[in-house]
mmJSON file of the N, C-alpha and C atoms, coordinates in Angstrom:
{"data_MODEL":{"atom_site":{
"group_PDB":["ATOM","ATOM","ATOM","ATOM","ATOM","ATOM","ATOM","ATOM","ATOM","ATOM","ATOM","ATOM","ATOM","ATOM","ATOM","ATOM","ATOM","ATOM","ATOM","ATOM","ATOM","ATOM","ATOM","ATOM","ATOM","ATOM","ATOM","ATOM","ATOM","ATOM","ATOM","ATOM","ATOM","ATOM","ATOM","ATOM","ATOM","ATOM","ATOM","ATOM","ATOM","ATOM","ATOM","ATOM","ATOM","ATOM","ATOM","ATOM","ATOM","ATOM","ATOM","ATOM","ATOM","ATOM","ATOM","ATOM","ATOM","ATOM","ATOM","ATOM","ATOM","ATOM","ATOM","ATOM","ATOM","ATOM","ATOM","ATOM","ATOM","ATOM","ATOM","ATOM","ATOM","ATOM","ATOM","ATOM","ATOM","ATOM","ATOM","ATOM","ATOM","ATOM","ATOM","ATOM","ATOM","ATOM","ATOM","ATOM","ATOM","ATOM","ATOM","ATOM","ATOM","ATOM","ATOM","ATOM","ATOM","ATOM","ATOM","ATOM","ATOM","ATOM","ATOM","ATOM","ATOM","ATOM","ATOM","ATOM","ATOM","ATOM","ATOM","ATOM","ATOM","ATOM","ATOM","ATOM","ATOM","ATOM","ATOM","ATOM","ATOM","ATOM","ATOM","ATOM","ATOM","ATOM","ATOM","ATOM","ATOM","ATOM","ATOM","ATOM","ATOM","ATOM","ATOM","ATOM","ATOM","ATOM","ATOM","ATOM","ATOM","ATOM","ATOM","ATOM","ATOM","ATOM","ATOM","ATOM","ATOM","ATOM","ATOM","ATOM","ATOM","ATOM","ATOM","ATOM","ATOM","ATOM","ATOM","ATOM","ATOM","ATOM","ATOM","ATOM","ATOM","ATOM","ATOM","ATOM","ATOM","ATOM","ATOM","ATOM","ATOM","ATOM","ATOM","ATOM","ATOM","ATOM","ATOM","ATOM","ATOM","ATOM","ATOM","ATOM","ATOM","ATOM","ATOM","ATOM","ATOM","ATOM","ATOM","ATOM","ATOM","ATOM","ATOM","ATOM","ATOM","ATOM","ATOM","ATOM","ATOM","ATOM","ATOM","ATOM","ATOM","ATOM","ATOM","ATOM","ATOM","ATOM","ATOM","ATOM","ATOM","ATOM","ATOM","ATOM","ATOM","ATOM","ATOM","ATOM","ATOM","ATOM","ATOM","ATOM","ATOM","ATOM","ATOM","ATOM","ATOM","ATOM","ATOM","ATOM","ATOM","ATOM","ATOM","ATOM","ATOM","ATOM","ATOM","ATOM"],
"id":[1,2,3,4,5,6,7,8,9,10,11,12,13,14,15,16,17,18,19,20,21,22,23,24,25,26,27,28,29,30,31,32,33,34,35,36,37,38,39,40,41,42,43,44,45,46,47,48,49,50,51,52,53,54,55,56,57,58,59,60,61,62,63,64,65,66,67,68,69,70,71,72,73,74,75,76,77,78,79,80,81,82,83,84,85,86,87,88,89,90,91,92,93,94,95,96,97,98,99,100,101,102,103,104,105,106,107,108,109,110,111,112,113,114,115,116,117,118,119,120,121,122,123,124,125,126,127,128,129,130,131,132,133,134,135,136,137,138,139,140,141,142,143,144,145,146,147,148,149,150,151,152,153,154,155,156,157,158,159,160,161,162,163,164,165,166,167,168,169,170,171,172,173,174,175,176,177,178,179,180,181,182,183,184,185,186,187,188,189,190,191,192,193,194,195,196,197,198,199,200,201,202,203,204,205,206,207,208,209,210,211,212,213,214,215,216,217,218,219,220,221,222,223,224,225,226,227,228,229,230,231,232,233,234,235,236,237,238,239,240],
"type_symbol":["N","C","C","N","C","C","N","C","C","N","C","C","N","C","C","N","C","C","N","C","C","N","C","C","N","C","C","N","C","C","N","C","C","N","C","C","N","C","C","N","C","C","N","C","C","N","C","C","N","C","C","N","C","C","N","C","C","N","C","C","N","C","C","N","C","C","N","C","C","N","C","C","N","C","C","N","C","C","N","C","C","N","C","C","N","C","C","N","C","C","N","C","C","N","C","C","N","C","C","N","C","C","N","C","C","N","C","C","N","C","C","N","C","C","N","C","C","N","C","C","N","C","C","N","C","C","N","C","C","N","C","C","N","C","C","N","C","C","N","C","C","N","C","C","N","C","C","N","C","C","N","C","C","N","C","C","N","C","C","N","C","C","N","C","C","N","C","C","N","C","C","N","C","C","N","C","C","N","C","C","N","C","C","N","C","C","N","C","C","N","C","C","N","C","C","N","C","C","N","C","C","N","C","C","N","C","C","N","C","C","N","C","C","N","C","C","N","C","C","N","C","C","N","C","C","N","C","C","N","C","C","N","C","C","N","C","C","N","C","C"],
"label_atom_id":["N","CA","C","N","CA","C","N","CA","C","N","CA","C","N","CA","C","N","CA","C","N","CA","C","N","CA","C","N","CA","C","N","CA","C","N","CA","C","N","CA","C","N","CA","C","N","CA","C","N","CA","C","N","CA","C","N","CA","C","N","CA","C","N","CA","C","N","CA","C","N","CA","C","N","CA","C","N","CA","C","N","CA","C","N","CA","C","N","CA","C","N","CA","C","N","CA","C","N","CA","C","N","CA","C","N","CA","C","N","CA","C","N","CA","C","N","CA","C","N","CA","C","N","CA","C","N","CA","C","N","CA","C","N","CA","C","N","CA","C","N","CA","C","N","CA","C","N","CA","C","N","CA","C","N","CA","C","N","CA","C","N","CA","C","N","CA","C","N","CA","C","N","CA","C","N","CA","C","N","CA","C","N","CA","C","N","CA","C","N","CA","C","N","CA","C","N","CA","C","N","CA","C","N","CA","C","N","CA","C","N","CA","C","N","CA","C","N","CA","C","N","CA","C","N","CA","C","N","CA","C","N","CA","C","N","CA","C","N","CA","C","N","CA","C","N","CA","C","N","CA","C","N","CA","C","N","CA","C","N","CA","C","N","CA","C","N","CA","C","N","CA","C","N","CA","C","N","CA","C"],
"label_alt_id":[null,null,null,null,null,null,null,null,null,null,null,null,null,null,null,null,null,null,null,null,null,null,null,null,null,null,null,null,null,null,null,null,null,null,null,null,null,null,null,null,null,null,null,null,null,null,null,null,null,null,null,null,null,null,null,null,null,null,null,null,null,null,null,null,null,null,null,null,null,null,null,null,null,null,null,null,null,null,null,null,null,null,null,null,null,null,null,null,null,null,null,null,null,null,null,null,null,null,null,null,null,null,null,null,null,null,null,null,null,null,null,null,null,null,null,null,null,null,null,null,null,null,null,null,null,null,null,null,null,null,null,null,null,null,null,null,null,null,null,null,null,null,null,null,null,null,null,null,null,null,null,null,null,null,null,null,null,null,null,null,null,null,null,null,null,null,null,null,null,null,null,null,null,null,null,null,null,null,null,null,null,null,null,null,null,null,null,null,null,null,null,null,null,null,null,null,null,null,null,null,null,null,null,null,null,null,null,null,null,null,null,null,null,null,null,null,null,null,null,null,null,null,null,null,null,null,null,null,null,null,null,null,null,null,null,null,null,null,null,null],
"label_comp_id":["MET","MET","MET","THR","THR","THR","ASP","ASP","ASP","PRO","PRO","PRO","THR","THR","THR","GLU","GLU","GLU","ILE","ILE","ILE","TRP","TRP","TRP","MET","MET","MET","GLU","GLU","GLU","ALA","ALA","ALA","ILE","ILE","ILE","ARG","ARG","ARG","LEU","LEU","LEU","THR","THR","THR","GLY","GLY","GLY","GLN","GLN","GLN","GLY","GLY","GLY","PHE","PHE","PHE","ARG","ARG","ARG","VAL","VAL","VAL","GLU","GLU","GLU","ILE","ILE","ILE","SER","SER","SER","SER","SER","SER","GLU","GLU","GLU","VAL","VAL","VAL","THR","THR","THR","GLY","GLY","GLY","VAL","VAL","VAL","PRO","PRO","PRO","ALA","ALA","ALA","ASN","ASN","ASN","ALA","ALA","ALA","GLU","GLU","GLU","ARG","ARG","ARG","TYR","TYR","TYR","TYR","TYR","TYR","GLU","GLU","GLU","HIS","HIS","HIS","HIS","HIS","HIS","LEU","LEU","LEU","MET","MET","MET","TRP","TRP","TRP","CYS","CYS","CYS","GLY","GLY","GLY","ALA","ALA","ALA","GLY","GLY","GLY","ILE","ILE","ILE","SER","SER","SER","GLN","GLN","GLN","LEU","LEU","LEU","MET","MET","MET","HIS","HIS","HIS","TRP","TRP","TRP","ASN","ASN","ASN","TYR","TYR","TYR","ARG","ARG","ARG","HIS","HIS","HIS","ARG","ARG","ARG","LEU","LEU","LEU","LEU","LEU","LEU","ASP","ASP","ASP","GLY","GLY","GLY","LEU","LEU","LEU","PRO","PRO","PRO","ALA","ALA","ALA","LEU","LEU","LEU","LEU","LEU","LEU","CYS","CYS","CYS","GLY","GLY","GLY","PRO","PRO","PRO","GLU","GLU","GLU","GLN","GLN","GLN","ALA","ALA","ALA","MET","MET","MET","LEU","LEU","LEU","THR","THR","THR","ALA","ALA","ALA","ALA","ALA","ALA"],
"label_asym_id":["A","A","A","A","A","A","A","A","A","A","A","A","A","A","A","A","A","A","A","A","A","A","A","A","A","A","A","A","A","A","A","A","A","A","A","A","A","A","A","A","A","A","A","A","A","A","A","A","A","A","A","A","A","A","A","A","A","A","A","A","A","A","A","A","A","A","A","A","A","A","A","A","A","A","A","A","A","A","A","A","A","A","A","A","A","A","A","A","A","A","A","A","A","A","A","A","A","A","A","A","A","A","A","A","A","A","A","A","A","A","A","A","A","A","A","A","A","A","A","A","A","A","A","A","A","A","A","A","A","A","A","A","A","A","A","A","A","A","A","A","A","A","A","A","A","A","A","A","A","A","A","A","A","A","A","A","A","A","A","A","A","A","A","A","A","A","A","A","A","A","A","A","A","A","A","A","A","A","A","A","A","A","A","A","A","A","A","A","A","A","A","A","A","A","A","A","A","A","A","A","A","A","A","A","A","A","A","A","A","A","A","A","A","A","A","A","A","A","A","A","A","A","A","A","A","A","A","A","A","A","A","A","A","A","A","A","A","A","A","A"],
"label_entity_id":["1","1","1","1","1","1","1","1","1","1","1","1","1","1","1","1","1","1","1","1","1","1","1","1","1","1","1","1","1","1","1","1","1","1","1","1","1","1","1","1","1","1","1","1","1","1","1","1","1","1","1","1","1","1","1","1","1","1","1","1","1","1","1","1","1","1","1","1","1","1","1","1","1","1","1","1","1","1","1","1","1","1","1","1","1","1","1","1","1","1","1","1","1","1","1","1","1","1","1","1","1","1","1","1","1","1","1","1","1","1","1","1","1","1","1","1","1","1","1","1","1","1","1","1","1","1","1","1","1","1","1","1","1","1","1","1","1","1","1","1","1","1","1","1","1","1","1","1","1","1","1","1","1","1","1","1","1","1","1","1","1","1","1","1","1","1","1","1","1","1","1","1","1","1","1","1","1","1","1","1","1","1","1","1","1","1","1","1","1","1","1","1","1","1","1","1","1","1","1","1","1","1","1","1","1","1","1","1","1","1","1","1","1","1","1","1","1","1","1","1","1","1","1","1","1","1","1","1","1","1","1","1","1","1","1","1","1","1","1","1"],
"label_seq_id":[1,1,1,2,2,2,3,3,3,4,4,4,5,5,5,6,6,6,7,7,7,8,8,8,9,9,9,10,10,10,11,11,11,12,12,12,13,13,13,14,14,14,15,15,15,16,16,16,17,17,17,18,18,18,19,19,19,20,20,20,21,21,21,22,22,22,23,23,23,24,24,24,25,25,25,26,26,26,27,27,27,28,28,28,29,29,29,30,30,30,31,31,31,32,32,32,33,33,33,34,34,34,35,35,35,36,36,36,37,37,37,38,38,38,39,39,39,40,40,40,41,41,41,42,42,42,43,43,43,44,44,44,45,45,45,46,46,46,47,47,47,48,48,48,49,49,49,50,50,50,51,51,51,52,52,52,53,53,53,54,54,54,55,55,55,56,56,56,57,57,57,58,58,58,59,59,59,60,60,60,61,61,61,62,62,62,63,63,63,64,64,64,65,65,65,66,66,66,67,67,67,68,68,68,69,69,69,70,70,70,71,71,71,72,72,72,73,73,73,74,74,74,75,75,75,76,76,76,77,77,77,78,78,78,79,79,79,80,80,80],
"pdbx_PDB_ins_code":[null,null,null,null,null,null,null,null,null,null,null,null,null,null,null,null,null,null,null,null,null,null,null,null,null,null,null,null,null,null,null,null,null,null,null,null,null,null,null,null,null,null,null,null,null,null,null,null,null,null,null,null,null,null,null,null,null,null,null,null,null,null,null,null,null,null,null,null,null,null,null,null,null,null,null,null,null,null,null,null,null,null,null,null,null,null,null,null,null,null,null,null,null,null,null,null,null,null,null,null,null,null,null,null,null,null,null,null,null,null,null,null,null,null,null,null,null,null,null,null,null,null,null,null,null,null,null,null,null,null,null,null,null,null,null,null,null,null,null,null,null,null,null,null,null,null,null,null,null,null,null,null,null,null,null,null,null,null,null,null,null,null,null,null,null,null,null,null,null,null,null,null,null,null,null,null,null,null,null,null,null,null,null,null,null,null,null,null,null,null,null,null,null,null,null,null,null,null,null,null,null,null,null,null,null,null,null,null,null,null,null,null,null,null,null,null,null,null,null,null,null,null,null,null,null,null,null,null,null,null,null,null,null,null,null,null,null,null,null,null],
"Cartn_x":[173.756,174.765,176.089,177.123,178.454,179.363,178.987,179.796,179.605,180.673,180.536,179.942,180.258,179.713,178.2,177.692,176.245,175.561,176.198,175.622,175.522,176.6,176.566,175.541,175.442,174.473,173.039,172.779,171.458,171.179,172.181,172.015,171.714,172.405,172.169,170.768,170.344,168.996,167.934,168.078,167.099,167.104,168.293,168.376,167.641,167.784,167.091,165.583,165.104,163.664,163.181,164.099,163.709,163.993,164.646,164.981,166.263,166.374,167.623,168.366,169.51,170.236,171.53,171.767,173.039,173.595,174.886,175.519,176.562,176.552,177.527,178.279,179.587,180.384,180.321,179.72,179.617,178.18,178.005,176.685,176.443,175.335,175.003,173.577,173.169,171.808,170.853,171.323,170.467,170.437,169.363,169.29,170.458,170.875,172.035,171.799,170.567,170.281,169.179,169.51,168.518,167.718,168.171,167.436,166.243,165.202,163.97,163.718,164.521,164.317,163.562,163.017,162.403,160.94,160.182,158.796,158.695,159.583,159.603,161.025,161.161,162.481,162.588,163.512,163.736,164.922,164.728,165.815,166.242,167.462,167.974,168.443,167.961,168.332,168.98,170.282,170.992,171.348,171.468,171.859,171.151,169.886,169.129,169.107,168.328,168.19,168.451,169.21,169.522,168.28,168.306,167.188,167.03,168.152,168.074,167.509,167.955,167.432,165.954,165.547,164.133,163.312,163.865,163.202,163.008,164.06,163.953,162.858,162.8,161.78,160.378,160.157,158.829,158.414,159.348,158.993,158.746,159.384,159.057,157.608,157.221,155.834,154.859,155.159,154.288,154.175,155.225,155.208,154.526,154.048,153.356,154.267,155.55,156.488,156.497,156.453,156.484,157.85,157.884,159.138,158.864,159.884,159.745,161.043,160.935,162.105,162.277,163.477,163.779,164.982,165.146,166.335,166.016,167.031,166.812,166.634,167.076,166.966,166.491,165.188,164.585,164.343,164.828,164.646,165.511,165.045,165.785,167.02,168.152,169.387,169.279,169.83,169.841,171.244,171.332,172.64,173.382,174.666,175.467,175.834],
"Cartn_y":[145.788,146.731,146.373,146.471,146.232,147.446,148.357,149.547,150.533,150.827,151.725,153.084,153.602,154.896,154.82,153.747,153.578,153.46,152.74,152.566,153.919,154.706,156.018,156.929,156.893,157.736,157.347,156.052,155.599,156.04,155.96,156.408,157.905,158.676,160.124,160.413,159.692,159.884,159.577,158.454,158.07,159.04,159.527,160.511,161.785,162.176,163.351,163.194,161.957,161.698,161.577,161.805,161.802,160.524,159.553,158.306,158.48,157.746,157.662,156.455,156.664,155.6,155.292,154.017,153.574,152.518,152.591,151.668,150.855,149.562,148.673,147.943,147.805,147.095,145.587,145.153,143.731,143.258,142.104,141.511,140.635,140.89,140.104,139.596,138.784,138.265,139.079,140.196,141.04,142.447,143.189,144.553,145.399,146.342,147.166,148.068,148.425,149.371,148.82,148.477,147.93,149.015,150.265,151.351,151.717,152.204,152.495,153.993,154.684,156.102,156.316,155.284,155.338,154.942,155.345,154.918,153.664,153.527,152.364,151.847,150.531,149.935,149.307,149.797,149.271,148.332,147.097,146.123,145.991,146.414,146.403,145.005,144.52,143.191,143.378,143.565,143.769,142.478,141.394,140.107,138.962,139.127,138.093,138.347,137.533,137.705,136.367,136.406,135.174,134.699,133.449,132.911,133.663,133.992,134.703,136.107,136.807,138.147,138.074,137.048,136.886,136.611,135.824,135.566,136.884,137.728,139.038,139.878,139.882,140.639,140.154,138.835,138.278,138.598,138.495,138.757,140.24,141.106,142.532,142.754,142.129,142.271,141.686,140.495,139.849,140.673,141.406,142.26,143.6,143.801,145.039,146.2,145.92,146.976,147.147,148.379,148.587,148.25,147.301,146.877,146.636,146.855,146.679,146.139,145.107,144.612,145.474,145.962,146.805,146.229,146.62,146.227,145.352,145.123,144.423,142.915,142.292,140.838,140.468,140.176,139.906,138.415,137.566,136.133,135.612,134.541,133.928,133.225,133.436,132.759,131.277,130.445,129.014,128.591,127.563,127.066,126.462,126.688,126.176,124.729],
"Cartn_z":[153.599,153.171,153.8,153.028,153.57,153.392,152.51,152.272,153.427,154.189,155.343,154.995,153.81,153.411,153.261,152.642,152.496,153.855,154.765,156.105,156.805,156.755,157.388,156.725,155.401,154.703,155.102,155.235,155.659,157.092,157.967,159.349,159.405,158.598,158.551,158.038,157.022,156.463,157.513,158.216,159.232,160.408,160.79,161.859,161.46,160.199,159.683,159.709,159.718,159.781,161.227,162.171,163.568,164.327,163.679,164.359,165.162,166.244,166.996,166.455,165.857,165.164,165.901,166.152,166.703,165.774,165.49,164.556,165.304,165.052,165.671,164.569,164.741,163.745,163.952,165.049,165.35,165.19,164.545,164.4,165.618,166.313,167.494,167.366,168.288,168.286,169.122,169.654,170.479,169.9,170.168,169.657,170.139,169.323,169.63,170.828,171.09,172.161,173.05,174.288,175.195,175.909,175.864,176.492,175.638,176.261,175.515,175.424,174.643,174.398,173.101,172.522,171.208,171.299,170.305,170.208,169.345,168.391,167.501,167.397,167.311,167.178,165.789,164.982,163.645,163.689,163.246,163.188,161.738,161.452,160.078,159.706,158.575,158.07,156.71,156.695,155.449,154.743,155.51,154.914,155.631,155.895,156.594,158.09,158.797,160.234,160.924,162.005,162.734,163.498,163.905,164.674,165.99,166.642,167.911,167.733,166.682,166.44,166.072,165.324,164.977,166.234,167.165,168.444,169.195,169.237,169.884,169.237,167.925,167.191,167.56,167.493,167.805,169.23,170.159,171.551,171.82,171.102,171.212,170.798,169.689,169.231,170.247,170.758,171.745,173.034,173.38,174.573,174.309,173.085,172.752,172.421,172.185,171.819,170.304,169.821,168.375,167.797,166.887,166.244,164.766,163.949,162.508,161.937,161.097,160.368,159.124,158.891,157.737,157.008,155.775,155.036,153.844,153.018,151.752,151.885,152.999,153.11,154.509,154.628,155.926,156.173,155.278,155.438,156.589,157.221,158.328,157.758,158.399,157.993,158.326,157.486,157.752,158.149,158.969,159.405,158.231,158.162,157.04,157.247],
"occupancy":[1.0,1.0,1.0,1.0,1.0,1.0,1.0,1.0,1.0,1.0,1.0,1.0,1.0,1.0,1.0,1.0,1.0,1.0,1.0,1.0,1.0,1.0,1.0,1.0,1.0,1.0,1.0,1.0,1.0,1.0,1.0,1.0,1.0,1.0,1.0,1.0,1.0,1.0,1.0,1.0,1.0,1.0,1.0,1.0,1.0,1.0,1.0,1.0,1.0,1.0,1.0,1.0,1.0,1.0,1.0,1.0,1.0,1.0,1.0,1.0,1.0,1.0,1.0,1.0,1.0,1.0,1.0,1.0,1.0,1.0,1.0,1.0,1.0,1.0,1.0,1.0,1.0,1.0,1.0,1.0,1.0,1.0,1.0,1.0,1.0,1.0,1.0,1.0,1.0,1.0,1.0,1.0,1.0,1.0,1.0,1.0,1.0,1.0,1.0,1.0,1.0,1.0,1.0,1.0,1.0,1.0,1.0,1.0,1.0,1.0,1.0,1.0,1.0,1.0,1.0,1.0,1.0,1.0,1.0,1.0,1.0,1.0,1.0,1.0,1.0,1.0,1.0,1.0,1.0,1.0,1.0,1.0,1.0,1.0,1.0,1.0,1.0,1.0,1.0,1.0,1.0,1.0,1.0,1.0,1.0,1.0,1.0,1.0,1.0,1.0,1.0,1.0,1.0,1.0,1.0,1.0,1.0,1.0,1.0,1.0,1.0,1.0,1.0,1.0,1.0,1.0,1.0,1.0,1.0,1.0,1.0,1.0,1.0,1.0,1.0,1.0,1.0,1.0,1.0,1.0,1.0,1.0,1.0,1.0,1.0,1.0,1.0,1.0,1.0,1.0,1.0,1.0,1.0,1.0,1.0,1.0,1.0,1.0,1.0,1.0,1.0,1.0,1.0,1.0,1.0,1.0,1.0,1.0,1.0,1.0,1.0,1.0,1.0,1.0,1.0,1.0,1.0,1.0,1.0,1.0,1.0,1.0,1.0,1.0,1.0,1.0,1.0,1.0,1.0,1.0,1.0,1.0,1.0,1.0,1.0,1.0,1.0,1.0,1.0,1.0],
"B_iso_or_equiv":[0.0,0.0,0.0,0.0,0.0,0.0,0.0,0.0,0.0,0.0,0.0,0.0,0.0,0.0,0.0,0.0,0.0,0.0,0.0,0.0,0.0,0.0,0.0,0.0,0.0,0.0,0.0,0.0,0.0,0.0,0.0,0.0,0.0,0.0,0.0,0.0,0.0,0.0,0.0,0.0,0.0,0.0,0.0,0.0,0.0,0.0,0.0,0.0,0.0,0.0,0.0,0.0,0.0,0.0,0.0,0.0,0.0,0.0,0.0,0.0,0.0,0.0,0.0,0.0,0.0,0.0,0.0,0.0,0.0,0.0,0.0,0.0,0.0,0.0,0.0,0.0,0.0,0.0,0.0,0.0,0.0,0.0,0.0,0.0,0.0,0.0,0.0,0.0,0.0,0.0,0.0,0.0,0.0,0.0,0.0,0.0,0.0,0.0,0.0,0.0,0.0,0.0,0.0,0.0,0.0,0.0,0.0,0.0,0.0,0.0,0.0,0.0,0.0,0.0,0.0,0.0,0.0,0.0,0.0,0.0,0.0,0.0,0.0,0.0,0.0,0.0,0.0,0.0,0.0,0.0,0.0,0.0,0.0,0.0,0.0,0.0,0.0,0.0,0.0,0.0,0.0,0.0,0.0,0.0,0.0,0.0,0.0,0.0,0.0,0.0,0.0,0.0,0.0,0.0,0.0,0.0,0.0,0.0,0.0,0.0,0.0,0.0,0.0,0.0,0.0,0.0,0.0,0.0,0.0,0.0,0.0,0.0,0.0,0.0,0.0,0.0,0.0,0.0,0.0,0.0,0.0,0.0,0.0,0.0,0.0,0.0,0.0,0.0,0.0,0.0,0.0,0.0,0.0,0.0,0.0,0.0,0.0,0.0,0.0,0.0,0.0,0.0,0.0,0.0,0.0,0.0,0.0,0.0,0.0,0.0,0.0,0.0,0.0,0.0,0.0,0.0,0.0,0.0,0.0,0.0,0.0,0.0,0.0,0.0,0.0,0.0,0.0,0.0,0.0,0.0,0.0,0.0,0.0,0.0,0.0,0.0,0.0,0.0,0.0,0.0],
"pdbx_formal_charge":[null,null,null,null,null,null,null,null,null,null,null,null,null,null,null,null,null,null,null,null,null,null,null,null,null,null,null,null,null,null,null,null,null,null,null,null,null,null,null,null,null,null,null,null,null,null,null,null,null,null,null,null,null,null,null,null,null,null,null,null,null,null,null,null,null,null,null,null,null,null,null,null,null,null,null,null,null,null,null,null,null,null,null,null,null,null,null,null,null,null,null,null,null,null,null,null,null,null,null,null,null,null,null,null,null,null,null,null,null,null,null,null,null,null,null,null,null,null,null,null,null,null,null,null,null,null,null,null,null,null,null,null,null,null,null,null,null,null,null,null,null,null,null,null,null,null,null,null,null,null,null,null,null,null,null,null,null,null,null,null,null,null,null,null,null,null,null,null,null,null,null,null,null,null,null,null,null,null,null,null,null,null,null,null,null,null,null,null,null,null,null,null,null,null,null,null,null,null,null,null,null,null,null,null,null,null,null,null,null,null,null,null,null,null,null,null,null,null,null,null,null,null,null,null,null,null,null,null,null,null,null,null,null,null,null,null,null,null,null,null],
"auth_seq_id":[1,1,1,2,2,2,3,3,3,4,4,4,5,5,5,6,6,6,7,7,7,8,8,8,9,9,9,10,10,10,11,11,11,12,12,12,13,13,13,14,14,14,15,15,15,16,16,16,17,17,17,18,18,18,19,19,19,20,20,20,21,21,21,22,22,22,23,23,23,24,24,24,25,25,25,26,26,26,27,27,27,28,28,28,29,29,29,30,30,30,31,31,31,32,32,32,33,33,33,34,34,34,35,35,35,36,36,36,37,37,37,38,38,38,39,39,39,40,40,40,41,41,41,42,42,42,43,43,43,44,44,44,45,45,45,46,46,46,47,47,47,48,48,48,49,49,49,50,50,50,51,51,51,52,52,52,53,53,53,54,54,54,55,55,55,56,56,56,57,57,57,58,58,58,59,59,59,60,60,60,61,61,61,62,62,62,63,63,63,64,64,64,65,65,65,66,66,66,67,67,67,68,68,68,69,69,69,70,70,70,71,71,71,72,72,72,73,73,73,74,74,74,75,75,75,76,76,76,77,77,77,78,78,78,79,79,79,80,80,80],
"auth_comp_id":["MET","MET","MET","THR","THR","THR","ASP","ASP","ASP","PRO","PRO","PRO","THR","THR","THR","GLU","GLU","GLU","ILE","ILE","ILE","TRP","TRP","TRP","MET","MET","MET","GLU","GLU","GLU","ALA","ALA","ALA","ILE","ILE","ILE","ARG","ARG","ARG","LEU","LEU","LEU","THR","THR","THR","GLY","GLY","GLY","GLN","GLN","GLN","GLY","GLY","GLY","PHE","PHE","PHE","ARG","ARG","ARG","VAL","VAL","VAL","GLU","GLU","GLU","ILE","ILE","ILE","SER","SER","SER","SER","SER","SER","GLU","GLU","GLU","VAL","VAL","VAL","THR","THR","THR","GLY","GLY","GLY","VAL","VAL","VAL","PRO","PRO","PRO","ALA","ALA","ALA","ASN","ASN","ASN","ALA","ALA","ALA","GLU","GLU","GLU","ARG","ARG","ARG","TYR","TYR","TYR","TYR","TYR","TYR","GLU","GLU","GLU","HIS","HIS","HIS","HIS","HIS","HIS","LEU","LEU","LEU","MET","MET","MET","TRP","TRP","TRP","CYS","CYS","CYS","GLY","GLY","GLY","ALA","ALA","ALA","GLY","GLY","GLY","ILE","ILE","ILE","SER","SER","SER","GLN","GLN","GLN","LEU","LEU","LEU","MET","MET","MET","HIS","HIS","HIS","TRP","TRP","TRP","ASN","ASN","ASN","TYR","TYR","TYR","ARG","ARG","ARG","HIS","HIS","HIS","ARG","ARG","ARG","LEU","LEU","LEU","LEU","LEU","LEU","ASP","ASP","ASP","GLY","GLY","GLY","LEU","LEU","LEU","PRO","PRO","PRO","ALA","ALA","ALA","LEU","LEU","LEU","LEU","LEU","LEU","CYS","CYS","CYS","GLY","GLY","GLY","PRO","PRO","PRO","GLU","GLU","GLU","GLN","GLN","GLN","ALA","ALA","ALA","MET","MET","MET","LEU","LEU","LEU","THR","THR","THR","ALA","ALA","ALA","ALA","ALA","ALA"],
"auth_asym_id":["A","A","A","A","A","A","A","A","A","A","A","A","A","A","A","A","A","A","A","A","A","A","A","A","A","A","A","A","A","A","A","A","A","A","A","A","A","A","A","A","A","A","A","A","A","A","A","A","A","A","A","A","A","A","A","A","A","A","A","A","A","A","A","A","A","A","A","A","A","A","A","A","A","A","A","A","A","A","A","A","A","A","A","A","A","A","A","A","A","A","A","A","A","A","A","A","A","A","A","A","A","A","A","A","A","A","A","A","A","A","A","A","A","A","A","A","A","A","A","A","A","A","A","A","A","A","A","A","A","A","A","A","A","A","A","A","A","A","A","A","A","A","A","A","A","A","A","A","A","A","A","A","A","A","A","A","A","A","A","A","A","A","A","A","A","A","A","A","A","A","A","A","A","A","A","A","A","A","A","A","A","A","A","A","A","A","A","A","A","A","A","A","A","A","A","A","A","A","A","A","A","A","A","A","A","A","A","A","A","A","A","A","A","A","A","A","A","A","A","A","A","A","A","A","A","A","A","A","A","A","A","A","A","A","A","A","A","A","A","A"],
"auth_atom_id":["N","CA","C","N","CA","C","N","CA","C","N","CA","C","N","CA","C","N","CA","C","N","CA","C","N","CA","C","N","CA","C","N","CA","C","N","CA","C","N","CA","C","N","CA","C","N","CA","C","N","CA","C","N","CA","C","N","CA","C","N","CA","C","N","CA","C","N","CA","C","N","CA","C","N","CA","C","N","CA","C","N","CA","C","N","CA","C","N","CA","C","N","CA","C","N","CA","C","N","CA","C","N","CA","C","N","CA","C","N","CA","C","N","CA","C","N","CA","C","N","CA","C","N","CA","C","N","CA","C","N","CA","C","N","CA","C","N","CA","C","N","CA","C","N","CA","C","N","CA","C","N","CA","C","N","CA","C","N","CA","C","N","CA","C","N","CA","C","N","CA","C","N","CA","C","N","CA","C","N","CA","C","N","CA","C","N","CA","C","N","CA","C","N","CA","C","N","CA","C","N","CA","C","N","CA","C","N","CA","C","N","CA","C","N","CA","C","N","CA","C","N","CA","C","N","CA","C","N","CA","C","N","CA","C","N","CA","C","N","CA","C","N","CA","C","N","CA","C","N","CA","C","N","CA","C","N","CA","C","N","CA","C","N","CA","C","N","CA","C","N","CA","C","N","CA","C","N","CA","C"],
"pdbx_PDB_model_num":[1,1,1,1,1,1,1,1,1,1,1,1,1,1,1,1,1,1,1,1,1,1,1,1,1,1,1,1,1,1,1,1,1,1,1,1,1,1,1,1,1,1,1,1,1,1,1,1,1,1,1,1,1,1,1,1,1,1,1,1,1,1,1,1,1,1,1,1,1,1,1,1,1,1,1,1,1,1,1,1,1,1,1,1,1,1,1,1,1,1,1,1,1,1,1,1,1,1,1,1,1,1,1,1,1,1,1,1,1,1,1,1,1,1,1,1,1,1,1,1,1,1,1,1,1,1,1,1,1,1,1,1,1,1,1,1,1,1,1,1,1,1,1,1,1,1,1,1,1,1,1,1,1,1,1,1,1,1,1,1,1,1,1,1,1,1,1,1,1,1,1,1,1,1,1,1,1,1,1,1,1,1,1,1,1,1,1,1,1,1,1,1,1,1,1,1,1,1,1,1,1,1,1,1,1,1,1,1,1,1,1,1,1,1,1,1,1,1,1,1,1,1,1,1,1,1,1,1,1,1,1,1,1,1,1,1,1,1,1,1]
}}}
């Protein structure tokens, strides 16, 4: 998603379902929230996932932390 209104509406919807949602305007290779106030960590993939973010996802699973990739495009980004 790139439309700010859609992003906010999705955040409001997820918050209404009991999720703790944090939104960042910057795309990084690390999760937006390093604190663990959640039972499940949802990683939103609106336009693919970087290798570093995919590494973070895999290691969360290997560490036994509940994590889920969400969004319309979950494929790994390739270098240009």
